[in-house]
N, C-alpha and C positions, 0 to 999 in steps of 0.2 A: 886711385884705381880708375883705369879707363872704362869708358862705357861698354866697350867690346868685351873686356874681361868680366865685367859684372853680368853681362848677358850669358856668358859661358858658364859662370858659376851657377846662375839661376837655372839654366837648362839642365845642368848636372844634378842639381838638387831635386828637380821634378822627376828626372829619370830614376834616381835612387829611391824616391818615395814610391814610385810605381812598382819597383822591384820588391820592396818590402811589403807593399799591399798585396801583390800577387802571391808572395810566399805565404802570407797570413791566410789569404783566401784558400790557398791550396790545402793548408793544414786543417782548416775548418771543414773543408769539403768532405773529407772522409767521415768525420764525426756527424756531420749533417746528414749524410747518406744513411748512417746507422739510425739516427733519430727518425728519419723519414720512414725507414723500414718498420720501426717500432710503432709510430703513429699510424702507418698504413695498416699494420696488423690489428691494432686496437680498433681502428675505424671499421675494419672489415667485420670484426666480431660484434660491434655495437652499432652498426649502421642503421638498423631498423628502429632502435630506440631514439636515435637522433632525428631520423626522418619523420618519426611519428610524434615528435614533441609538439608540433603544432596541433595535431589531432588530439593529443592528451589534454591540452589546455582548453580546446573547444568542447570536448565531450565530458569534462569533469563536472559540469553543472548543467543547468538548463541551457538550451541552445540560444546563443545570442543572435540578435537580428541587426542588420545594418542597412542603411539606405543605399540604393544603387546610384553611384556617382554619375552614371551615364543617363539616368532618368531625370525627369523634370523634378525640380526641388519641391514642388507641391505634392508629389506622389507619395503615398503612404506604404508603397510596396517595400517589403523587407526580405532579406535573404539570409539563409543559414550561413554561418561563417565556417563551419566544418565541411570537409570535403570527403569524397569517397576514397577509401584506402585502396592502394594498388599493391599487388604482390611485389616482393623484393627479388631482385636478380642476384643477390649475394649468395655465396656458398654457405649452406647451413652447417653449423658446428655439429660435432658428433654428440648424440644424446647420452647423457650420463645418468638419467633417471634420478636426479637430485631434486628437481623442481616439480611440485605437484600442487593442485588446488581445485578451485571451482570456477565456473564461468557462467555468465548470465547477461541478458540485454539490460541496458539502463537508459531509458525506462523500459518496462516490460510490455508497453503498449504504444504503438505509433499509428499514424494514418498512412494509407496507401500512397506511395510516391515519396515518402520521407526516408531519411537515413536512420538506420538503427545502429546504436553503438553497443558492441559486444566487449565485455571486460573480463579479464582474468584476475582472480583473487588468490594470491599465493598462500598456501598453508604449510608447505614443506620447502626447505631451501631458503636462501637469502635473496634479497633484492638484486645483489650483484650477480648471483647465479641466474636469476630470471632474465636479466638483460642479455646474457650470453647464451641462454638456452634456445634451441630451435623450436619454433612455433609453427604448427601446420593446422590451419582452420579449414573446416568444411561446412557448407551451408546448403539448406534446402529452402525452396520458395523464393530465392533471389537469383538474379542473372549471374552474379558472381558465385561460382561454385566452390572456390578454394582460394586461400591466401597463405603465404608462408614468409617467414623471415625470422631472424634471431631477435628474441625479446619483443615480438610483434603483438603488443597489447597496449591500449584498446584498438579496435578496428571499426570502421564505419562502413556499413553495407546498405545499399538502397533496395527497397522492395516496391515493386510495381503491381504486385498481386496481393489481394487480401486473404486472410486466413491465418492458421497457426504455422509459424516458421520455426525450424529447429537448427541447431548448430552443434558440432562436435569439435573438440580440440585435442591434438596430440602435442603435448608440451614436454620437452626433454625426454621423449620416448614413453610418456604416460598418457593414456587415453582418458579424456574427460568429456562427459555428456553435459551440455549446457542446459540451463532452464529455457523454456520455450518463450517465443515472442508472439504476441497477438498483433496482427496487422489489420487495422480497421478499414472497411470499405464504406458503403452507404451507411450513414449513422442510424442508430436506434435511440429513441427517446422513451425513457420509462418515467411516467408521471407520478405513479403511486403504487404502493403494495399494502393494501389495508386489510385488517383483520375483521372477521365477522363480529367478534366480541372482544372487549378489552380485558375481560376476566373470564376464565373457564375453570371448571372443577377438574380435579384429577379423575381420569377415566373418561372424560369427554374428549371431543376432537377439536383441535385448533384449525381454523381455516383462514387462509389468506387469498386475496384476489389481486392480481397485478394488472396494471393498465400500461400498455406499450404501443408505440407506433413507429413505422419506418416506411420510407419510399420503396424499399426492397421488401418483398414478401417475407413475413416472419415465419420461420420454419420450425422453431422449437422452443420449449421452456424446460429448464432444468432446475429442480428444487433441492436444497440441502440445508442442514442445520447442525450446529455444534451441540445442541441439546438432545437430539434424537434423530430418528429416521423420518425425513420429510419426503413425501411422495407427490406425484402430479406431473403430467406431461403437457398440460394446457395452462390456461391463465389462472387456474385454481390449484393451490398447494395445501396439503393437509398434513397434520402430525398428531399423534396420540399424546394427550397430556397425562403425565405420570406423577406418582407421589414424590419422586426425587426432584421434580420441578417446583415443589411447593415454595411459594413466595418469590419465585424467580421471574424476571422479565424475559420471556422466551421469544426469540426471533428466528427468522429463516432468511435465506438468501436465494434469490431467483436469478438465473442467467438466461438471457434471451438472445437468440441467434436469428439471422436472416439469410436470404439466398446469396447475398454478397459476402458471406462468411464473417460478418461482423458479429461480435459478442459483447453484450453489456450486462453487468451484474448490478443488483440493487438489493439493499437490506430492507426487509419488510418491518412494519411497525411492531413493537413488542406487545406481547400478551402475558398478563399475569396469571399464573396457575396457582390455584388454591386447593389444598387437600383438606376437605371439610372434616376428615377424621382427626385432624390435628388442630386442637383449639389454641389460638394465640392468647386468649384470656377467658376467664370464667367470671360471670357476673353473679352477684349474690343479692338477695332481697334486702332492701334497706341499707345497702352499702354502696357508696359511689367510688368508682375507680377512674383514673385518667386514661383516656384512649387516644392514641396518636391519630392525628388527622392526615388525610391524603394517602392512606395505606389501605390495601385490601386485607381485611382481618377476618379470622374465623372466631366467632364469639359463642361460648357455651352458655345457653339459657338455662337457668336452674329449673328444677321441678317446682313450679309455683302452685302450691295448694294451701288452703287455709279458709278462714271465715270471711273472706273479702269478696264474696260473690264470684270468685274465680276470674276476676278481671285484673290483669297485670299490665303494666306499661314500662317500656324502656324510655327513660327520660334523660336527655343530655342537655347541658347548659354550661356556658362559660361563667366562671366565678366573677370575673371583672368585665363582663359584657362582651359581645361579639356576635357574629352571625355564622351559621353553618347549615349545610344541607346533607341529609343522610340518603345514601343510595344503596338499595338492596332489592333484589328481585324476590327475596324470600319474606321480607317484612313488608306486607302489603298495605297495612293501615297505619299511616304516619301523618301527624299534623305538624307541619314545619313551623307553624306559628310565626310566619314572617321571618324566620331565621333567628329569632331571639333565643328560642329554645326548641328542642325537638321532643315530640311525644308520640310513641308508637305502641299500638296495642299488640302485645305478644302472647296473649292468653292461649292461642292455638299452637304455640311453639314450645310448650313446656318440655324441658329436658333435651331440646334439639340444639344442634350446632348450626349457626347461620352465618352467612358472609355479608359483610357490609363495608362501606367506605364513606367516611364523613369528610366532605370538602369544606375547607375554611382557610382564612388567611392566617389563622393561629395554628400552633403545632399540636396542642392537646386540648381535649374537652373532657369534662367530668360527666360520666354516665352511671346510671344505677337503675334498679328495679323497684318500682312503686306498686303497692297493692291498694286497690280501692274497692 
């Protein structure tokens, strides 16, 4: 075969290959267009969930910080990785009222100038329904007044003003009112909230005093308790001790606010309430009983009468040695005897109920009534 014929055959082969390739591309072209239409439709419905994926990762836990690569390597400045969410330009799907749930900020308190993350928690419908459902967010207290998009959750919103911020959500045609967000301004420091007494009797008043400071003027104090009605508008909070609080450690919570709309809450120290009409144990003359230490107890003193000059003592001592201290505002005459044993004159307390607390490193101590 001559060189010229070889070249002709080669050229023909290349030309035939191109024709075959062109025909194949043409047949795939129509199916590819159909696939593109399908992908385009799916992307349109789920665009917000895809564009929001980066925000989901950054807001699912505590905000991560990273060094600014443009800054000096010795700088300790760190920036949030999450960014403010922008509204979507996509066409919202028709609401079907399938998806419903709750919404709330996470966390519920931020500093002024920070981003707040609002999340939707589905209770009705499937996750697939949620991704395709139309979301319309509305906000107060932020520059961004509204956001919308299909499956648009969570969203990040920046707040430049302190105070209580609210949000509402219309998801799939259902209206949802979100939990509120507290945006903190000038900080408040609460150093303590102490009680006037560690133990009070039922019928008496429990009193707490709070100490707080701020560079912004403090404007108010609010008191509450899960045990009863706590009152007070200033640094002092009070609550009536009742019989149903017997042997409970009663606490109250105080919320302090300042002119910059910052609010801080603090749980006050507990107070033990004792109902002296309810005896935890009854002592008998000449009989010793084990009394738990470290507890506030109501002890029934027997009617001590007899031929022993009317002098009776409460005596407590460990069987195998130890030290203890008896605390009671009602038993006035006690000889602690260096802590080896306790001896208290209770002649004037015949038949009465008294409160006491015995402090010791041991759990129980034996006590009884001696007549002399």
